[in-house]
LUMPAPA-859024 format. One line per 10 residues: their letters; for each residue x, y, z of N, C-alpha, C, O. Coordinates in nm, 4 decimals, padded with zeros to 6 digits. Layout:
BEGIN
A = X:Y:Z:X:Y:Z:X:Y:Z:X:Y:Z ~ ...
END
This chain:
BEGIN
GRIESYSCKL = 00.0815:-00.1181:00.0000:00.0000:00.0000:00.0000:00.0861:00.1248:00.0000:00.2079:00.1192:00.0172 ~ 00.0199:00.2369:-00.0197:00.0913:00.3639:-00.0152:-00.0058:00.4772:00.0162:-00.1266:00.4682:-00.0062 ~ 00.0530:00.5841:00.0690:-00.0208:00.7056:00.1007:00.0568:00.8200:00.0378:00.1750:00.8393:00.0665 ~ -00.0108:00.8962:-00.0487:00.0562:01.0051:-00.1199:-00.0300:01.1303:-00.1152:-00.1529:01.1231:-00.1179 ~ 00.0362:01.2450:-00.1080:-00.0316:01.3736:-00.1037:-00.0172:01.4439:-00.2386:00.0919:01.4497:-00.2954 ~ -00.1287:01.4973:-00.2892:-00.1312:01.5640:-00.4190:-00.1930:01.7027:-00.4054:-00.2904:01.7214:-00.3324 ~ -00.1364:01.7982:-00.4751:-00.1907:01.9334:-00.4802:-00.3069:01.9381:-00.5790:-00.3045:01.8704:-00.6818 ~ -00.4077:02.0176:-00.5477:-00.5202:02.0382:-00.6387:-00.5129:02.1756:-00.7039:-00.6153:02.2304:-00.7447 ~ -00.3952:02.2305:-00.7137:-00.3760:02.3590:-00.7815:-00.3422:02.3293:-00.9272:-00.2384:02.2706:-00.9579 ~ -00.4308:02.3704:-01.0149:-00.4131:02.3403:-01.1564:-00.3029:02.4260:-01.2171:-00.3030:02.5484:-01.2043
AGIDKQLFKQ = -00.2100:02.3601:-01.2826:-00.1006:02.4308:-01.3501:-00.0589:02.3505:-01.4725:-00.0750:02.2285:-01.4764 ~ -00.0055:02.4193:-01.5716:00.0499:02.3536:-01.6898:-00.0469:02.2620:-01.7593:-00.1577:02.3018:-01.7953 ~ -00.0045:02.1387:-01.7779:-00.0836:02.0409:-01.8531:-00.2155:02.0099:-01.7838:-00.3147:01.9798:-01.8502 ~ -00.2178:02.0169:-01.6494:-00.3425:01.9912:-01.5774:-00.4505:02.0925:-01.6139:-00.5680:02.0567:-01.6225 ~ -00.4127:02.2183:-01.6357:-00.5094:02.3201:-01.6777:-00.5700:02.2835:-01.8125:-00.6909:02.2953:-01.8323 ~ -00.4857:02.2391:-01.9047:-00.5343:02.1999:-02.0374:-00.6262:02.0787:-02.0263:-00.7317:02.0744:-02.0895 ~ -00.5863:01.9811:-01.9465:-00.6690:01.8618:-01.9290:-00.8026:01.8964:-01.8647:-00.9058:01.8398:-01.9006 ~ -00.8007:01.9901:-01.7688:-00.9245:02.0314:-01.7029:-01.0181:02.0997:-01.8023:-01.1383:02.0731:-01.8015 ~ -00.9652:02.1872:-01.8877:-01.0481:02.2534:-01.9894:-01.1101:02.1500:-02.0831:-01.2276:02.1592:-02.1185 ~ -01.0302:02.0522:-02.1224:-01.0797:01.9451:-02.2095:-01.1880:01.8648:-02.1372:-01.2911:01.8326:-02.1963
FCQEGQPHAL = -01.1654:01.8327:-02.0108:-01.2608:01.7569:-01.9295:-01.3927:01.8330:-01.9174:-01.5002:01.7731:-01.9213 ~ -01.3839:01.9653:-01.9027:-01.5034:02.0474:-01.8821:-01.5807:02.0744:-02.0100:-01.6890:02.1328:-02.0045 ~ -01.5290:02.0341:-02.1240:-01.6049:02.0485:-02.2481:-01.7320:01.9653:-02.2419:-01.8295:01.9941:-02.3113 ~ -01.7304:01.8622:-02.1586:-01.8471:01.7751:-02.1442:-01.9501:01.8324:-02.0470:-02.0623:01.7819:-02.0414 ~ -01.9159:01.9358:-01.9705:-02.0090:01.9941:-01.8734:-01.9432:02.1061:-01.7960:-01.8212:02.1224:-01.8005 ~ -02.0227:02.1824:-01.7258:-01.9723:02.2949:-01.6470:-01.8913:02.2441:-01.5274:-01.9245:02.1399:-01.4709 ~ -01.7846:02.3168:-01.4876:-01.6980:02.2689:-01.3800:-01.7687:02.2537:-01.2457:-01.7276:02.1723:-01.1630 ~ -01.8755:02.3320:-01.2231:-01.9438:02.3230:-01.0941:-02.0739:02.2438:-01.1034:-02.1463:02.2318:-01.0045 ~ -02.1041:02.1897:-01.2216:-02.2202:02.1027:-01.2351:-02.1968:01.9785:-01.1498:-02.0835:01.9330:-01.1334 ~ -02.3049:01.9250:-01.0964:-02.2914:01.8096:-01.0078:-02.2962:01.6793:-01.0857:-02.3722:01.6648:-01.1815
EALSPPQSSG = -02.2146:01.5862:-01.0433:-02.2105:01.4522:-01.1013:-02.2592:01.3535:-00.9959:-02.2194:01.3618:-00.8796 ~ -02.3448:01.2603:-01.0360:-02.3953:01.1597:-00.9429:-02.2867:01.0564:-00.9145:-02.2169:01.0109:-01.0050 ~ -02.2741:01.0210:-00.7882:-02.1790:00.9183:-00.7455:-02.2552:00.7930:-00.7071:-02.3752:00.7985:-00.6801 ~ -02.1870:00.6813:-00.7046:-02.2478:00.5589:-00.6546:-02.2610:00.5674:-00.5036:-02.1852:00.6391:-00.4383 ~ -02.3571:00.4944:-00.4478:-02.3632:00.4890:-00.3016:-02.2341:00.4280:-00.2484:-02.1720:00.3464:-00.3167 ~ -02.1928:00.4660:-00.1280:-02.0701:00.4078:-00.0728:-02.0864:00.2580:-00.0504:-02.1978:00.2080:-00.0348 ~ -01.9744:00.1876:-00.0489:-01.9756:00.0431:-00.0241:-02.0438:00.0131:00.1084:-02.0977:-00.0958:00.1279 ~ -02.0413:00.1089:00.1986:-02.0958:00.0908:00.3323:-02.2448:00.1196:00.3393:-02.3027:00.1080:00.4473 ~ -02.3099:00.1569:00.2289:-02.4473:00.2059:00.2363:-02.5422:00.1058:00.2999:-02.6376:00.1458:00.3666 ~ -02.5185:-00.0224:00.2811:-02.6030:-00.1223:00.3442:-02.5778:-00.1354:00.4926:-02.6580:-00.1961:00.5636
LSPGRQGEGP = -02.4678:-00.0798:00.5414:-02.4305:-00.0925:00.6817:-02.4510:00.0359:00.7599:-02.4245:00.0397:00.8800 ~ -02.4974:00.1402:00.6947:-02.5009:00.2721:00.7567:-02.6445:00.3198:00.7747:-02.7006:00.3805:00.6835 ~ -02.7060:00.2932:00.8920:-02.8459:00.3291:00.9107:-02.8718:00.4790:00.9021:-02.9848:00.5184:00.8736 ~ -02.7735:00.5631:00.9252:-02.7912:00.7073:00.9197:-02.8208:00.7577:00.7800:-02.8627:00.8725:00.7646 ~ -02.8013:00.6789:00.6809:-02.8197:00.7238:00.5429:-02.9522:00.6748:00.4847:-02.9815:00.7028:00.3685 ~ -03.0319:00.6033:00.5616:-03.1578:00.5537:00.5083:-03.2477:00.6703:00.4713:-03.2472:00.7741:00.5374 ~ -03.3238:00.6522:00.3662:-03.4172:00.7545:00.3240:-03.3574:00.8558:00.2284:-03.4305:00.9358:00.1700 ~ -03.2288:00.8543:00.2114:-03.1674:00.9460:00.1161:-03.1765:00.8833:-00.0218:-03.1583:00.7625:-00.0375 ~ -03.2043:00.9644:-00.1197:-03.2204:00.9145:-00.2551:-03.0887:00.8849:-00.3221:-02.9827:00.9175:-00.2688 ~ -03.0945:00.8222:-00.4407:-02.9727:00.7859:-00.5115:-02.8923:00.9062:-00.5580:-02.7733:00.8928:-00.5866
LSDTCSRKTL = -02.9544:01.0241:-00.5663:-02.8810:01.1426:-00.6095:-02.8273:01.2237:-00.4918:-02.7772:01.3345:-00.5104 ~ -02.8377:01.1687:-00.3708:-02.7908:01.2438:-00.2544:-02.6389:01.2539:-00.2533:-02.5843:01.3450:-00.1910 ~ -02.5704:01.1638:-00.3197:-02.4250:01.1695:-00.3262:-02.3833:01.2248:-00.4612:-02.4001:01.1605:-00.5648 ~ -02.3285:01.3454:-00.4578:-02.2825:01.4106:-00.5797:-02.1499:01.4797:-00.5519:-02.1115:01.5009:-00.4369 ~ -02.0821:01.5138:-00.6584:-01.9637:01.5991:-00.6466:-01.9571:01.6847:-00.7722:-02.0163:01.6507:-00.8746 ~ -01.8859:01.7946:-00.7640:-01.8723:01.8808:-00.8814:-01.7814:01.8130:-00.9835:-01.7018:01.7254:-00.9498 ~ -01.7948:01.8551:-01.1077:-01.7065:01.8016:-01.2123:-01.5612:01.8336:-01.1789:-01.4712:01.7558:-01.2108 ~ -01.5383:01.9478:-01.1147:-01.4020:01.9855:-01.0779:-01.3449:01.8855:-00.9770:-01.2303:01.8423:-00.9898 ~ -01.4251:01.8491:-00.8767:-01.3805:01.7487:-00.7794:-01.3572:01.6151:-00.8485:-01.2577:01.5477:-00.8220 ~ -01.4492:01.5767:-00.9375:-01.4317:01.4519:-01.0122:-01.3016:01.4559:-01.0922:-01.2294:01.3563:-01.0980
FYLIATLNEA = -01.2715:01.5694:-01.1536:-01.1453:01.5837:-01.2260:-01.0263:01.5614:-01.1326:-00.9319:01.4909:-01.1685 ~ -01.0300:01.6207:-01.0134:-00.9201:01.6025:-00.9176:-00.9020:01.4552:-00.8807:-00.7892:01.4071:-00.8706 ~ -01.0126:01.3839:-00.8605:-01.0040:01.2415:-00.8249:-00.9406:01.1612:-00.9388:-00.8529:01.0780:-00.9158 ~ -00.9857:01.1869:-01.0611:-00.9322:01.1153:-01.1774:-00.7859:01.1518:-01.2003:-00.7042:01.0645:-01.2294 ~ -00.7522:01.2803:-01.1873:-00.6130:01.3238:-01.2049:-00.5224:01.2595:-01.1000:-00.4080:01.2248:-01.1291 ~ -00.5739:01.2439:-00.9786:-00.4966:01.1780:-00.8726:-00.4700:01.0325:-00.9090:-00.3575:00.9845:-00.8947 ~ -00.5726:00.9621:-00.9558:-00.5528:00.8231:-00.9997:-00.4495:00.8155:-01.1116:-00.3607:00.7303:-01.1088 ~ -00.4610:00.9041:-01.2096:-00.3659:00.9026:-01.3214:-00.2233:00.9240:-01.2733:-00.1310:00.8566:-01.3189 ~ -00.2055:01.0166:-01.1824:-00.0713:01.0450:-01.1304:-00.0188:00.9266:-01.0486:00.0984:00.8903:-01.0591 ~ -00.1054:00.8674:-00.9681:-00.0640:00.7584:-00.8790:-00.0255:00.6317:-00.9553:00.0652:00.5595:-00.9139
FRPDYDFSAA = -00.0933:00.6049:-01.0655:-00.0713:00.4782:-01.1360:-00.0037:00.4960:-01.2721:00.0059:00.4008:-01.3496 ~ 00.0429:00.6171:-01.3011:00.1138:00.6438:-01.4262:00.2440:00.5662:-01.4277:00.3057:00.5575:-01.3215 ~ 00.2902:00.5113:-01.5328:00.2347:00.5100:-01.6685:00.1527:00.3847:-01.6987:00.1096:00.3655:-01.8124 ~ 00.1309:00.3001:-01.5997:00.0679:00.1703:-01.6252:-00.0819:00.1770:-01.6543:-00.1354:00.0905:-01.7237 ~ -00.1496:00.2786:-01.6020:-00.2949:00.2878:-01.6175:-00.3333:00.4292:-01.6581:-00.2652:00.5262:-01.6249 ~ -00.4450:00.4385:-01.7311:-00.5016:00.5678:-01.7686:-00.6481:00.5681:-01.7255:-00.7281:00.4882:-01.7741 ~ -00.6818:00.6574:-01.6352:-00.8172:00.6634:-01.5805:-00.8992:00.7766:-01.6417:-01.0040:00.8127:-01.5882 ~ -00.8530:00.8327:-01.7524:-00.9204:00.9477:-01.8131:-01.0664:00.9186:-01.8472:-01.1485:01.0103:-01.8493 ~ -01.0990:00.7951:-01.8734:-01.2364:00.7595:-01.9087:-01.3195:00.7183:-01.7873:-01.4341:00.6761:-01.8031 ~ -01.2643:00.7298:-01.6666:-01.3395:00.6927:-01.5455:-01.4642:00.7798:-01.5346:-01.4622:00.8974:-01.5709
KSHEFSREPS = -01.5706:00.7225:-01.4854:-01.6990:00.7926:-01.4733:-01.7347:00.8125:-01.3262:-01.6826:00.7449:-01.2375 ~ -01.8241:00.9066:-01.3039:-01.8600:00.9418:-01.1662:-01.9172:00.8236:-01.0883:-01.8979:00.8151:-00.9671 ~ -01.9877:00.7320:-01.1561:-02.0476:00.6192:-01.0837:-01.9428:00.5212:-01.0292:-01.9771:00.4316:-00.9520 ~ -01.8156:00.5370:-01.0684:-01.7099:00.4517:-01.0143:-01.6543:00.5072:-00.8828:-01.5678:00.4457:-00.8205 ~ -01.7043:00.6228:-00.8419:-01.6609:00.6875:-00.7184:-01.7776:00.6961:-00.6214:-01.8938:00.7006:-00.6619 ~ -01.7454:00.6981:-00.4945:-01.8457:00.7160:-00.3892:-01.7938:00.8171:-00.2889:-01.6733:00.8286:-00.2665 ~ -01.8869:00.8906:-00.2285:-01.8506:00.9737:-00.1137:-01.8770:00.8883:00.0097:-01.9868:00.8354:00.0270 ~ -01.7776:00.8753:00.0940:-01.7910:00.7902:00.2119:-01.8682:00.8634:00.3215:-01.8576:00.9853:00.3345 ~ -01.9463:00.7882:00.4007:-02.0382:00.8508:00.4962:-01.9710:00.9202:00.6144:-02.0243:01.0179:00.6670 ~ -01.8558:00.8712:00.6563:-01.7920:00.9340:00.7724:-01.6451:00.8959:00.7807:-01.6025:00.7917:00.7309
LNWVINAVNC = -01.5700:00.9827:00.8445:-01.4289:00.9559:00.8696:-01.4131:00.8314:00.9555:-01.3275:00.7474:00.9279 ~ -01.4948:00.8189:01.0592:-01.4829:00.7023:01.1479:-01.5060:00.5719:01.0734:-01.4375:00.4727:01.0985 ~ -01.6034:00.5717:00.9808:-01.6297:00.4493:00.9053:-01.5076:00.4116:00.8212:-01.4686:00.2949:00.8169 ~ -01.4474:00.5102:00.7544:-01.3313:00.4839:00.6687:-01.2127:00.4369:00.7525:-01.1458:00.3401:00.7164 ~ -01.1864:00.5042:00.8634:-01.0757:00.4627:00.9506:-01.0960:00.3192:00.9968:-01.0019:00.2398:00.9957 ~ -01.2177:00.2853:01.0374:-01.2454:00.1493:01.0823:-01.2271:00.0482:00.9692:-01.1701:-00.0587:00.9906 ~ -01.2748:00.0811:00.8496:-01.2603:-00.0103:00.7351:-01.1132:-00.0328:00.7015:-01.0712:-00.1461:00.6779 ~ -01.0348:00.0755:00.6995:-00.8911:00.0637:00.6712:-00.8223:-00.0168:00.7808:-00.7436:-00.1070:00.7525 ~ -00.8526:00.0163:00.9062:-00.7900:-00.0549:01.0179:-00.8197:-00.2047:01.0128:-00.7304:-00.2865:01.0349 ~ -00.9436:-00.2405:00.9840:-00.9800:-00.3831:00.9759:-00.9047:-00.4526:00.8629:-00.8550:-00.5640:00.8795
SLFSAVREDF = -00.8968:-00.3862:00.7482:-00.8247:-00.4455:00.6350:-00.6772:-00.4642:00.6679:-00.6208:-00.5710:00.6438 ~ -00.6150:-00.3607:00.7227:-00.4716:-00.3697:00.7527:-00.4437:-00.4681:00.8653:-00.3430:-00.5389:00.8622 ~ -00.5320:-00.4734:00.9649:-00.5138:-00.5704:01.0732:-00.5229:-00.7129:01.0191:-00.4487:-00.8009:01.0627 ~ -00.6141:-00.7358:00.9239:-00.6280:-00.8706:00.8671:-00.5013:-00.9131:00.7936:-00.4720:-01.0321:00.7827 ~ -00.4263:-00.8150:00.7431:-00.3053:-00.8467:00.6660:-00.1822:-00.8643:00.7535:-00.1014:-00.9539:00.7290 ~ -00.1666:-00.7800:00.8553:-00.0417:-00.7847:00.9337:-00.0627:-00.8144:01.0819:00.0330:-00.8156:01.1593 ~ -00.1857:-00.8381:01.1207:-00.2196:-00.8775:01.2581:-00.1629:-00.7843:01.3641:-00.1786:-00.6625:01.3557 ~ -00.0976:-00.8415:01.4628:-00.0518:-00.7670:01.5807:00.0449:-00.6540:01.5466:00.0495:-00.5535:01.6176 ~ 00.1216:-00.6688:01.4399:00.2163:-00.5633:01.4018:00.1447:-00.4309:01.3726:00.2043:-00.3239:01.3848 ~ 00.0180:-00.4383:01.3344:-00.0553:-00.3169:01.3004:-00.0910:-00.2338:01.4229:-00.1069:-00.1122:01.4124
KALKPLLWDA = -00.1036:-00.2975:01.5383:-00.1435:-00.2238:01.6593:-00.0491:-00.1077:01.6891:-00.0948:00.0003:01.7262 ~ 00.0801:-00.1277:01.6737:00.1767:-00.0205:01.7005:00.1766:00.0837:01.5885:00.2013:00.2017:01.6131 ~ 00.1494:00.0406:01.4681:00.1515:00.1306:01.3526:00.0281:00.2203:01.3445:00.0369:00.3342:01.2986 ~ -00.0869:00.1693:01.3890:-00.2153:00.2383:01.3698:-00.2147:00.3848:01.4159:-00.2497:00.4714:01.3358 ~ -00.1768:00.4174:01.5404:-00.1818:00.5594:01.5795:-00.0826:00.6459:01.5013:-00.1114:00.7618:01.4715 ~ 00.0323:00.5906:01.4686:00.1315:00.6656:01.3909:00.0797:00.6947:01.2503:00.0978:00.8044:01.1974 ~ 00.0159:00.5962:01.1917:-00.0398:00.6096:01.0574:-00.1408:00.7231:01.0516:-00.1280:00.8141:00.9696 ~ -00.2416:00.7180:01.1388:-00.3486:00.8171:01.1327:-00.3024:00.9554:01.1785:-00.3539:01.0561:01.1300 ~ -00.2072:00.9622:01.2704:-00.1509:01.0924:01.3088:-00.0789:01.1566:01.1902:-00.0910:01.2769:01.1676 ~ -00.0044:01.0762:01.1150:00.0686:01.1287:00.9986:-00.0280:01.1770:00.8904:-00.0071:01.2829:00.8313
VDEEICLAEC = -00.1332:01.1001:00.8646:-00.2324:01.1407:00.7645:-00.3019:01.2694:00.8101:-00.3207:01.3617:00.7309 ~ -00.3395:01.2747:00.9368:-00.4068:01.3935:00.9899:-00.3177:01.5171:00.9815:-00.3647:01.6261:00.9490 ~ -00.1913:01.4999:01.0104:-00.0974:01.6122:01.0034:-00.0870:01.6675:00.8606:-00.0720:01.7881:00.8411 ~ -00.0950:01.5796:00.7629:-00.0823:01.6206:00.6226:-00.2090:01.6856:00.5680:-00.2005:01.7796:00.4889 ~ -00.3276:01.6368:00.6093:-00.4504:01.6754:00.5392:-00.5593:01.7315:00.6298:-00.6594:01.7818:00.5788 ~ -00.5442:01.7250:00.7618:-00.6473:01.7692:00.8573:-00.7779:01.6920:00.8313:-00.8722:01.7447:00.7723 ~ -00.7804:01.5680:00.8760:-00.8884:01.4747:00.8458:-01.0277:01.5292:00.8766:-01.1221:01.5016:00.8026 ~ -01.0416:01.6055:00.9838:-01.1735:01.6568:01.0228:-01.2335:01.7500:00.9174:-01.3547:01.7711:00.9160 ~ -01.1511:01.8053:00.8303:-01.1986:01.8985:00.7270:-01.2181:01.8318:00.5906:-01.2480:01.8998:00.4925 ~ -01.2019:01.7020:00.5837:-01.2010:01.6336:00.4536:-01.3362:01.5780:00.4123:-01.4160:01.5338:00.4949
DIYSYNPDLD = -01.3591:01.5818:00.2816:-01.4589:01.4961:00.2190:-01.3812:01.3726:00.1764:-01.2701:01.3831:00.1245 ~ -01.4398:01.2564:00.1983:-01.3688:01.1321:00.1678:-01.4427:01.0598:00.0558:-01.5636:01.0375:00.0622 ~ -01.3670:01.0245:-00.0457:-01.4202:00.9528:-00.1611:-01.3468:00.8202:-00.1748:-01.2349:00.8036:-00.1264 ~ -01.4125:00.7264:-00.2419:-01.3455:00.6007:-00.2751:-01.3644:00.5743:-00.4238:-01.4595:00.6212:-00.4862 ~ -01.2716:00.4986:-00.4775:-01.2794:00.4559:-00.6172:-01.3102:00.3077:-00.6149:-01.2351:00.2282:-00.5583 ~ -01.4230:00.2707:-00.6778:-01.4713:00.1328:-00.6758:-01.4984:00.0871:-00.8185:-01.6137:00.0795:-00.8607 ~ -01.3924:00.0566:-00.8928:-01.4088:00.0247:-01.0347:-01.4572:-00.1180:-01.0572:-01.4573:-00.2012:-00.9665 ~ -01.4985:-00.1436:-01.1816:-01.5240:-00.2820:-01.2188:-01.3883:-00.3512:-01.2346:-01.2847:-00.2847:-01.2369 ~ -01.3886:-00.4817:-01.2454:-01.2624:-00.5569:-01.2479:-01.1718:-00.5188:-01.3635:-01.0495:-00.5231:-01.3500 ~ -01.2300:-00.4813:-01.4779:-01.1476:-00.4451:-01.5935:-01.0695:-00.3155:-01.5709:-00.9608:-00.2984:-01.6259
SDPFGEDGSL = -01.1239:-00.2253:-01.4909:-01.0596:-00.0957:-01.4671:-00.9769:-00.0923:-01.3395:-00.9068:00.0055:-01.3135 ~ -00.9845:-00.1979:-01.2603:-00.9196:-00.1990:-01.1289:-00.7706:-00.2282:-01.1412:-00.7327:-00.3345:-01.1904 ~ -00.6855:-00.1355:-01.0974:-00.5411:-00.1626:-01.1036:-00.4992:-00.2780:-01.0125:-00.3894:-00.3320:-01.0261 ~ -00.5874:-00.3153:-00.9196:-00.5576:-00.4264:-00.8290:-00.6467:-00.5470:-00.8574:-00.6624:-00.6334:-00.7712 ~ -00.7050:-00.5541:-00.9768:-00.8021:-00.6579:-01.0079:-00.7448:-00.7895:-01.0573:-00.8201:-00.8781:-01.0977 ~ -00.6122:-00.8041:-01.0548:-00.5535:-00.9263:-01.1088:-00.5774:-01.0461:-01.0162:-00.6150:-01.0307:-00.9000 ~ -00.5545:-01.1648:-01.0708:-00.5702:-01.2874:-00.9929:-00.4830:-01.2821:-00.8686:-00.3716:-01.2296:-00.8715 ~ -00.5345:-01.3365:-00.7605:-00.4587:-01.3418:-00.6364:-00.4854:-01.2261:-00.5425:-00.4396:-01.2268:-00.4282 ~ -00.5586:-01.1272:-00.5891:-00.5907:-01.0125:-00.5038:-00.7048:-01.0508:-00.4096:-00.8117:-01.0929:-00.4540 ~ -00.6810:-01.0358:-00.2789:-00.7825:-01.0697:-00.1794:-00.8751:-00.9515:-00.1517:-00.9968:-00.9682:-00.1442
WSFNYFFYNK = -00.8185:-00.8341:-00.1367:-00.8954:-00.7116:-00.1163:-00.8099:-00.5924:-00.1554:-00.6875:-00.6010:-00.1647 ~ -00.8775:-00.4820:-00.1778:-00.8066:-00.3568:-00.2053:-00.8972:-00.2413:-00.1667:-01.0189:-00.2565:-00.1562 ~ -00.8357:-00.1255:-00.1458:-00.9134:-00.0040:-00.1265:-00.8388:00.1137:-00.1870:-00.7162:00.1133:-00.1986 ~ -00.9163:00.2146:-00.2254:-00.8638:00.3390:-00.2831:-00.9432:00.4543:-00.2226:-01.0552:00.4814:-00.2658 ~ -00.8865:00.5223:-00.1233:-00.9546:00.6341:-00.0573:-00.8847:00.7657:-00.0891:-00.7620:00.7737:-00.0949 ~ -00.9667:00.8683:-00.1095:-00.9190:01.0040:-00.1345:-00.9683:01.0917:-00.0199:-01.0888:01.1027:00.0023 ~ -00.8777:01.1529:00.0514:-00.9122:01.2475:00.1571:-00.8917:01.3866:00.0971:-00.7783:01.4311:00.0794 ~ -01.0019:01.4545:00.0660:-00.9958:01.5814:-00.0070:-01.0247:01.6974:00.0874:-01.1341:01.7087:00.1427 ~ -00.9244:01.7836:00.1048:-00.9403:01.9038:00.1854:-00.9450:02.0223:00.0895:-00.8431:02.0642:00.0345 ~ -01.0656:02.0750:00.0710:-01.0862:02.1844:-00.0247:-01.0091:02.3096:00.0170:-00.9519:02.3781:-00.0678
RLKRIVFFTC = -01.0070:02.3400:00.1477:-00.9372:02.4600:00.1960:-00.7878:02.4526:00.1669:-00.7277:02.5512:00.1241 ~ -00.7279:02.3358:00.1899:-00.5846:02.3187:00.1648:-00.5533:02.2935:00.0174:-00.4373:02.2966:-00.0235 ~ -00.6584:02.2684:-00.0624:-00.6415:02.2333:-00.2042:-00.5465:02.1144:-00.2179:-00.4465:02.1187:-00.2896 ~ -00.5823:02.0083:-00.1458:-00.4944:01.8918:-00.1408:-00.5782:01.7644:-00.1271:-00.6849:01.7638:-00.0657 ~ -00.5264:01.6575:-00.1860:-00.5839:01.5236:-00.1709:-00.4749:01.4316:-00.1192:-00.3635:01.4294:-00.1714 ~ -00.5087:01.3553:-00.0154:-00.4227:01.2445:00.0253:-00.4890:01.1184:-00.0284:-00.6048:01.0897:00.0017 ~ -00.4142:01.0442:-00.1077:-00.4625:00.9203:-00.1691:-00.4023:00.8035:-00.0929:-00.2803:00.7907:-00.0829 ~ -00.4890:00.7185:-00.0392:-00.4475:00.6025:00.0394:-00.4981:00.4798:-00.0345:-00.6187:00.4562:-00.0424 ~ -00.4065:00.4032:-00.0878:-00.4425:00.2846:-00.1641:-00.3652:00.1651:-00.1109:-00.2488:00.1766:-00.0723 ~ -00.4311:00.0515:-00.1095:-00.3658:-00.0683:-00.0556:-00.4358:-00.1921:-00.1107:-00.5527:-00.1876:-00.1492
RSIRS = -00.3626:-00.3010:-00.1134:-00.4217:-00.4289:-00.1525:-00.3534:-00.5408:-00.0760:-00.2423:-00.5253:-00.0253 ~ -00.4216:-00.6527:-00.0689:-00.3656:-00.7742:-00.0110:-00.3716:-00.8820:-00.1187:-00.4740:-00.9005:-00.1845 ~ -00.2604:-00.9523:-00.1353:-00.2563:-01.0598:-00.2344:-00.2194:-01.1907:-00.1665:-00.1516:-01.1929:-00.0637 ~ -00.2653:-01.2986:-00.2261:-00.2297:-01.4318:-00.1741:-00.0805:-01.4527:-00.1870:-00.0195:-01.4162:-00.2874 ~ -00.0228:-01.5118:-00.0843:00.1230:-01.5362:-00.0918:00.1541:-01.6710:-00.1526:00.2710:-01.7071:-00.1662
END
């Protein structure tokens, strides 16, 4: 796995790519997202319609640009669609999901790492101020979709004020 911080300040080629991306719609127009993977487990979200989770095209561009940067040159996510992303319901839910996944992979060794991990992420991005998104592609688009993959996650911690995304991606494979 890895955790990387990306700036959301458009410059150079990113500006050109953003203009091209926005030819399909206005930068502040809302795009529908898929319900989070946790939607069946989150009673607080009952009664909300399928369009309750949206993000601006600009935010969607930042998420796609982050994926492209993280997996370059092996993958190109330029054709990714909004329904492949979800807004996660809460920071606590995401922390718990990540902790459970990492504990399943490294067991007791994770107990000492856990507070250091989340303190470092918080120091970089100020978790309390973040919108959290996940990328949940179909198997053909998944960079971790190859045989032997047990689980994977792709979380984006987006702090609009800091104009920054921390991308936390990880997978477990059979040994």
